[in-house]
Structures are given as structure tokens and as C-alpha cells.
N, C-alpha and C positions, 0 to 999 in steps of 0.2 A: 616571823611572818613576812612574806614578801610584800612589796608595795603593790597594792591593787588599785587599778583605775576603774572605779565603779560607775555604773550607769543605771538609771531607772527611767522608765517611761510608762505612762498610762495611755494606751491607745484607745481610739474610739471603739465603742462596744455596742453590739446589738444583742439583745437577749435571745439566746439559742441559735443565733445565726453564725454557725461555726466557720463557714467559708469567709464571711466578712471579717470576723474577728481574727482569723488566721492571716489574712492579708495585712491587717494592722500590725500584728505581731512580727510578721516577716519584714515589713518596712522598718519597724523599730530595731530589729536585729541589724539591718543594713546601716541604719543611722548610727547605731552604737559602734559598729565596726569602723565606720568612717571616722569616728571620734577616737579611735585607738583604745576603746574600752576593753578591759580584761573580762569583765562580767557585766551582763545586763540582767536586771531583776525586774520582772513584770508583775502586775497585780494578781491577786488571788483569783483562781478560776477564770483567767482571762480568755481561755479558749472557748468557753461556753457563755460566760458572764456568771455573776454570782447570784443571779435572780431567777434561775430556771425552775425552782420549786419542784413539783412532782415529776417534771421532765427529767430530772437527774436519774430517775429509775427507768427511763425509756431506753430500750436497747438500741433503737435507731440513733438517738443522740449520743449515747456512749460509744457506739461503733464509729460514728462520724468524728467524734472528738479524738478518739485514739488514732484514726487515720490521719487526722490533722497534726497530731503530735509527731507522728512519724515523718510527715512531710516537712514540718518545721525543723525537726532534728536534721534532716538531710540538707536543709538550707544552711546549716552551720559548717558544712564541709568546706574546707579551704579557708575558713575564718579563724582568727586568733582568739576570739572571745568565747566565753561560756554563756549560754543563754539559759535563764531559769524562768520557766513558765508553768502554769498550773492548769489542771484539768481533772474532771471526775473520771475515775478509771475502775473498770470491773476487774477485780483481782481476787483470786481464791474464793469465787462465788459471791462476793459482796462488792458494793460500790464504796470507793475510798476517794477522799479529796487528796490530790497528789501533786507534789512539785517535781518537775523533771529538770535535771541538769543535763543540757545538751551541748556538745562541743565536738568539732572535727567530724561532724556527720554521724556521731554516735550518741546514744543515751549513756551518760557517764554514771548517773545514779538516779534513783527514784526514792523520794522521801514522802511517805504517806503521813497524814495527820494522825496523831496519837491521842489527842485530848480535846474534848468538847465541853469541858466543865463550865466555860464561860459562854457557850453558845449551844445549849442543850437542844434548842429547836432544830438544829441541823442534823440531829440524830434521826430524824424522820427519814433522811435519805442516805446519810453517810455513816459508816461504821468506823470507830477508832481502831487504828492498826495495833495489833498486839503481837505480831509475828517477830521472829528473830531476823537479824541482818543476814542476807544471803541472796541466792539466785532464785527468782520466781518467774513464772510464765504469765504474760498478759493474755487477754482474751483472744488476740490475733495470733498467738503462738510465740511472740517475741520474748526472748529471755532477757531480763533486766536485773540489775543489782539493786535490791531494796535495802535501805539503811537509814540510820537516824541522822547522819551527817556525812559530808563529803570531805575526804582527805585528798588534797591536790596541791602540788607545787610547794610542799612544806607547810600548807595552811589547812586549818580545819574550819569548814563552813557548815553552819546549821540553819534550819528554818524554824522560825517562831510564828505560830499562828495567833497573832494578836500581841500587843505590848504587855498584856497580862502574863504572857509566858516568858517574860524576860528574867524572872527570878531563876537563878541557877544559870548554867551554861557559860560560866566565866572562863572555862577552859577553851572555848572556841575562839578562833582568831577573828572570825567574821560571822555576825548573825544577820540573817535576812528576815525582815519582819513584815508579815502581811497585816496591814491595818485596814480591814475591809469594812469597818463600821461606817455608817453614814456620817456626814458632817453635822456637827452640832456645836452650840455655844460651849466653849471650854475644851473641845476635843483636841484642837491643835496644841494648845498649851499643855494638855496632859501628855500627848505624844512627845513633845519636845522635852519636857521635864523628865519623863521616864527614860528616854533614850540617853539623855545627858547623864542621869544618875547611874544607869546601868553601865555605860561605857567608862564612866569615871571609876567605878568600882572594879570593873574587869580589866581596864586599861586596854581594851580591844575596840573593834569597830562594829557598828550596827547601821544598817540601811533599812528604812521603812518606806513603804509605798502604799497609797490608797488607789482604788479604781477611779477611772475617769468619770466626769460628770455625766457622760452618756450612759452609764449604768442605769438600770431602772430607777425612776423617781416615784414609784408607787407609794412607798412608805418612808422614803428618805432620799437624801441627795449626797452623792460622793463628790469629792472635789479635786482628785488627782494630786493631792498634796503628797510630797515626798521629802524625806530628810535623812541626812547621814551625819553620824557623830563618831568621833574616835577619842578615847581618853577623856570623855566629858566635854570635848570641844566640837562645835558645829563646823562641819567642813563642806556642807552643800545642802541645798534644798530647792524645791519648786513650790512657790506660793499656791495657796488654794485657788482653784478656778483659773489658773494661768498655765495653760498647756505648755510643756517644754520638757526637755530631757535633762535630768540631773546628771552631772558629771563631777566626781569627787575622787581625788587621790588620797589614799589612806595615810600617806606621809606628809600631806600638805598642812599648812598652818590653818588656824581657824579663820572663818570668814563671818561677816555679820549675819546674825540669825534672822529668820522670818518670823515676826511676831503675829499673833492672832489679831484679826481686825476687831474694831469695836463691836460689842455684842449686838447692837442694834443694826449696824451696817452688815454684819454677817447674817443676821436673821433675814434682812431684805434680800441679800444675795442668794441665800438658800431658797427663799420663796421664788425669786425671779428665775434662777437657774432650773429649779425643779419644774416650773411651769413651762419654761422655754423648751426643755428637753421633751416634756410630754407632747407639746404641740408639734415639735419636729418629728417625733417618732410616729405620730398618727397622721401626719401630712395635713395638718389643719393650720390655717393662718389667721383665724379670727376668734375673738372672745366676746361672749355676752356676759355682762355684769349688771346685776341689780344694784343700783346705787341709791342709798337712802339718805346719805348725809350723816350717818352714824359712824362710829369708830371702826367697826369691822369692815364695812364696805369701802371705807376710805383707805385702809391698809391694803385691801384686795386690789383697789385701783392702782395704788403705788406699785405693788408687786406686778400687776398686769402690764403697766407701762414699762417697767424694767424688763420684763420678758420680751415685749415688742422690740425694745432697744437692743437687747442681746441678739435677737434673731435678725435684726435689720429690717423688720416689718414696719410699715407706717403705723403710727399710733392710732390713726383713724380706724384701723382694723379692730380696735377695742371699742365695742359699742356699749356704752353705759346707759342704762335705762332706769329712769325713776318712775315709780308707779303709785301716785298718790291715791289715798283712800280716806277712810273715816278719821284716822288718827294723825294723818300727816300734818306737820306744822310748817309754817313759812320758813322758819329758821333752818330746818334740816333740808327742806326742798331747795332752798336757795343755795345752801352750801354744796349740795349734790351737783347742781348745775354749774356753779362757779368752779369747783375743783375739776370737773370733767372738762370744761372749756379751757381752763388754764393749763391742764395737762395735755391738751391737743387731741383728745379722743373724740369719737363720735358720741353725741348726746341725744337721747330721745326721751320724751315724756309720754307715757301712756297711762291715762287714768283707768283704774280698775273699779271705780265706784259702781258704775252701771252694771258691770258683769257680776260683781259680788251681790248687789241688791237682787238681781234676777236669780242668781243661784240660791240665795237664802229663801226667796219666794218659792222657788221650785221645790225645795225640800221641806217647806212648811214652817220655816222660821219667820218670826215677826219682823226681822230686820232691824229691831230696835234694842232688844235685850243684849247687852255687851258681854255675853257668856263666852265659853271656850269655842263654841261653834262659830260665833260671830268673829272671833279673833282668827281662828285657824282657816276659815274660808278666805280671808284676805291673803294669808301667807301662801296658801296653796294656789290661789289664783295668780299670784305673782310668779310662782315657780312655773305654772303652766305657760304663762306669757313668755318667760325666759327660755324655756325648753323649745317652744314652737319657733321663737325667733332664731334659736340656734339651728334648728332644722332648715329654716329659710336661708340662713346666711352661711351654711356649712361651717358652723362654729361650735365651740363647746361652751357650756355655762360654767363660769368661774364661781366657786363657792366662797362664802364669806364667814360662816359660823366659826367661832373660836372654841378653844378647849374648855374654858370656863363654862360656856353655855352648854357644851356637850356633856360635861360632868354633871350638870344639874338638870339636864333635859329641857333647858330653856330654849326650845326650838320646836317648830311644828313638824311632826312626822310627815314625811313626803311633801313638806313645804320647803322652808329655808334649810331644812336638814339635808336636802338632796341637791347635788350638783354633779358636774363631771370631773372636777378637780378642785380641791379646796386648799388654798394656800395658807389659810389661818388655822388649820385643824390642830396644830401643836403649839399654839400661842395662847397664853392666858390673857384675860382682859387687862390685867395689870401691866404685862409686858407689852401688849399692843399700845397702851397709852405711852409707854416709854419710847417705843419705836417711832410712833407718829410725832412725838415731841422732838426726837432726834432728827427726823426728816425735816420738820419745820425749821429747826435751828441750824441745820448743817447742809442739807441737800437742796433745798429750794429757798426762794426769797420772795419778797414783795407780797402781792395779793394771795398767792398760793400758800405762803407761810402763814398769813393771817387766817386763812380759811382752816388750815389744819389745826392751828391753835384753838380756834373757836369750836372745832369738832371735839377736841379734848375736853373743853369746858361745857359741852352740851350734856345734859343728863342722859345716861344710858337708858334707852327705851325701844321696844319693838314698835311703838306707835300703832297699836292695834285697837286701842280704845279711843273714843272721840276726844279731841283736844278741848281744853277748857279755856275760854277767852284767848284762843290762839296759841296757848302754851301746852307743853307736854303734860298729860295727865297721868300717864302710866310710867312710873319710874322704877326700873328694875331693882335698883339697890334698896329702895324703900320696901320692896316685897321680899327679896332674897337675903339682903344684908350687903354690906360693903364688899366689893370685889377684892380689895386688898386682904380682907379677912378670909373670904371664901377661897382665894387662890393659895393662901397659906395652908388652909385645911387640905386642899387638893394635893399640894406637894408633899405634905407630911404623910398623908394616907397612901398615896400611890407611889411616889418616888422613894420615900423613906420607910414605907411599910410599917408605920407606927400604929399602935392600938388607938382606938378612939379616945381612950383616957389620956394617952400621951399627946394626941393631937390637940385635945382640950388644954392640957398644961402648956403646950407650946404657944397656943393661941393666947392664953391668959398672960404669959410672959411677954409675948411680942407686942400686945396691944394694951398692956397695963396703963391705966390712966387715960386711955383714949375711948375705950368702950367698956361697959359694965360686964361683970361676969354673967349676969342674967342674960344680956343680949348675946354674948359669945356662945353661951350654952344653947340658947334658942336657935341661933344661926347654924351651929354645928349639928343639932338634932335635925333641922330641916335639910342640911347638906347631906347627911347620911341617908335619910329617907329618899331624897330625890336621886342621889347617886345610884342607889340600888334599883329604884323603881324605873329608872330610865335607861338601863343597860340595853334594852331592846332597840333603842335608837342608835346606840353606839355600835351595835353588832351588824348594822347595815349602813355603812357610810362610804362616801367616795374616797378615792386615793388622795393623798396629800403628803407634803414633806415634813419629816421630823425636824425640829429646830432646836429643841432643848433636850436635856438628858433623861426625860421620862415622857411617857405617852399614855393616853387612854384609848388609842386606836386598837381595833382588834387585829391589825396587821403588825404583829411583832411588838405590841404595846401591852394593853391591859386585856387579859382574857378572863371572861366571866360569863356564865349563862344568864339569859334574860330573866329567868325565874328564881334567881338567888335571893334568899331571905336576908333582910337587914336586922332581924330580931336580935341576934347575938351581939351585934355592934351597938344597937340602940340601948340594949340593956346596960352597957357600960356607963351610959349617961344618967341612969336612974339611981 
């Protein structure tokens, strides 16, 4: 194998904006050529972006993408490097996800994706290639050589669509790996360890690249992370969320590796980057946040502040609004105001008591009975206030609800369940506590740290029932069970796909000596009932970033109809 000077770069991306994306790719080619690179590897589907959905079947997008491929290929004329970029292509009457090897102004090879076993959802748009190596005609009449790997300069180069495809292929000198999944806690470590193990076994080289953070953040956040290994040794990388070109010589010695950030720091970064990109893409510079002084809105505030800092917007563009009503306590209200002022955001107080009392009177409610109508009227009034403020300020409403609440339906439909972007949607209550504690101990100090720690110590409550002697009367964990137990149920059932019987066994082992079997059974039965009965809420939720390795979002996470029966699963507990 020759010594290859490898380069990778994740250019700025706009979903379905082929001309914009092509300009970024062309600039990347020029940069890599200036760095004397032999090969430039760009992220998966960088010509169109990887988030086009049903537009992948649109002939206009496909024709524009192919024309762009031809123009980019022509840009390699007179250059020493080979550029590898990816686009959806109409070939043999079907759409294929395809990598193009371009050099010297020519398409040297075309490598379509052959396997979607790890991403079956993409089969909605793309067909796995089953054809033989040979000459084929693209939709514009261009003849290209379609193959499973490129043989050039005495080296064999193949494409792997995901690190999961690195089993086998040990005969290739260089493997180029598309790692297009969104950033999540543990993902970078998984990529590093897999690349190291694969190249150690094959004694060859592998280069992996993920899309830029500018990819769609509707359901997750990409980081632009890239890494190169040879013979088990790390020879180059670009850290997550730090734009830059990776340059690595396959004959060079190992260099210090890039380790994954602390899980809490990474979670905050994913939240902030996802929100920042959403604001940037929709040309909005302001946020409206309902701030209660509870755990969820506290973390949403921290993520919102981070997004403002990333974008260079003044923190005062984040408008934090507290809306006291029947159940609001002085402790949470005070914490809401303190943390807002200490973070430097704009703080407003708008009492909703009179509005809710009038509404309850209008619909014939006595305004005293603390039933579900009494509670939900407050939550929906708060959402109305936030949405209308967003209209006035040309802002978006930042969601606060977490994954634990969504799993149990512990939110008001069309109330706190709705926002315009929810940074907490993939965080459990248990993880949120961990993140806020990390921020209090590592990222802030003084009064703000004290406030954050007090938020953690405050009982979790929606504060929709009247306070008793000024204290919180409605404590969520007294009603549903401890979140540490409920979050274990959630991970076991959704992430691990365990039967309810096994979920119970796991819970009994995990919390032996802390909670009784009777209580754990009771909490699990309630969890199963609420999980199934509240799917209708989860089937219509705002966008938000994935942070952990499982999700109950309908956008690539948990898919289930709203009328699914829980009977089979509850029967396991009987």
C-alpha cells in the first residue's frame, strides 16, 4: 500500500440546498489540495444533506444533485487529489445512496450502498445495490464504473456505511467509513474503539467522518467528528463540534487521541448546538422560556444560554417568563428569578391567576375543585402566554419537558407538552439531575451554583394544586414513584426491549433493600399503563435533539400507534 495523505472535512450543510452544499464541497476540495492531500473524504450524502426525507424521491432534487456531482467532478481537473463525496442517484430505475470517487476531472468509480440492515428506515427511499461490477448509465446518460471498491495506485479502497460494517474487509488497504448517526453519549468512544480494533486486526487504515453540526437538528445533532487509525494506532482526528480539516499520513506515527467529553458536558453541548442550529436555520434570534424554578426549566435555561453564547447573541435575547398561579411556591418562584438574573437573561413575571379564574368561570367550573380541569387550565394558559409572547418578539418557545415525563404522559396535552423546540426531550429526570449538579459544581460558581443545587433538592412538582402552608403539596414522585426506578423501567423496556417480567426482575435486583417488591410491582404496573395510554401525546411532539442512545420520540425513536393495547404486557405482572 502506498503512503496516503488523507483528508476529511465536514462542510456547512443546508438541507436540500444543493447549490449551497456544492459550494462548501468545492471549497473543501481546494483546501485539501492546498494541503497536498491525496484523498479527501466528505460526509455521507453531503451533496443534498442526510435529512431530505421523502425529497430523496423527488426528480427535481435528484437531477440537481447529479448535475452538481458532475460540476464537482470537473473541479478536480488539474488537481492531484481524489475527492470522495456522496449523493442520492437515480440508477437502473431506482434511487441509490452512492459514493463518487472523482479525480482528474473524471468519475473514477461509483460505489452504491449495498446493505441497510442497521438503518432499515432508509429503505423507504433507497434501494440496496445488488448489481454486478461494471459499466452503467446514470439518468443523464453518463456512463460510470459501478463497483464495490476502488483499485488505484496499488491500493484497494472501500466504503463502509457505518462502523457496524467494519466486520470483514480486512483485505482492503483503506476503508472510508460514513458515521452519519447523530452525536450521543458514548458514540465517540464507540467509534474510536471500533476503528482501533478493526485496524489492529487488519493492519490497514480506516478513516471515519460524521456530518457537520449544520445538518438538521430536528431529531439529533451531528458533530463533525472525524478520526483516522492505522494498525490500531490513532493518526489523526477532529474533535466533536470543532470544525477543521483532518490531515493524516498513513505512514505517520500515532498521535494523542481525542477522548469523549464528560457525559454531562456532552449532553449540554448537544442541547446548545442543536438549539443554536435551529435558530440559525430559521433566522430567529430570540427565545421564550417558561421558567418555573424546577429541574426541567432550569436545564432548558442553561441550554438556551449556551445556544445564545454559541451564536454570539446577547443573553438578553432569551426571555424567561415565570407565571405564578394557584400552586406556585415562594421557593420555586424565587429560584426562577435568581437563576434568570444571574444568567443575564431577560426576566418577566406574568401572573395567570386572574386569566385562569376567568376561564374556569367561563366553562362552568367552580374554580375550587382541584381536578384535572383545574390543573390543565393552568398549564394551557401558560403555553398560550408563551406562544403569544413568541409572536410579539419574533421568537420561538423553548420546550422543557423531559423523556421521563413524556414516557408517563405526565404533561398537559397542548399545554407544557407543546413548544417549538424541546432541548430536554431525550433526557430522563435522573440524567437531568446529574447534568444540573455537574453544571453547579463545574461550570458556574457562587450564587448561581447555590441556586442550581437548591433546584436539585426541591421536590419535583408541576405545582398545579394549591400549596399548603407555602410548601409544595403535589409531589410527583409520591404519585408515580421514584424517578430513579421509573427511568430504569424506561431504559429496560425501550432501549433493551425486555419483557415486562424481565423489567421487573431488573428492577428488583437494582433496588433490592431500598424499595419493597410490592412497591416496585405497583410502580411498574402504573408505568406500563401510563406508557401505553399516553402514546397519543408522544405522537405529536416538537423537534428536539437526541442525547442518549435510545429515544421515545416518533422521529426515529419509538414507533407505536396511539391506540395500542397494554393488556398483553400487564398480564405478565399478574
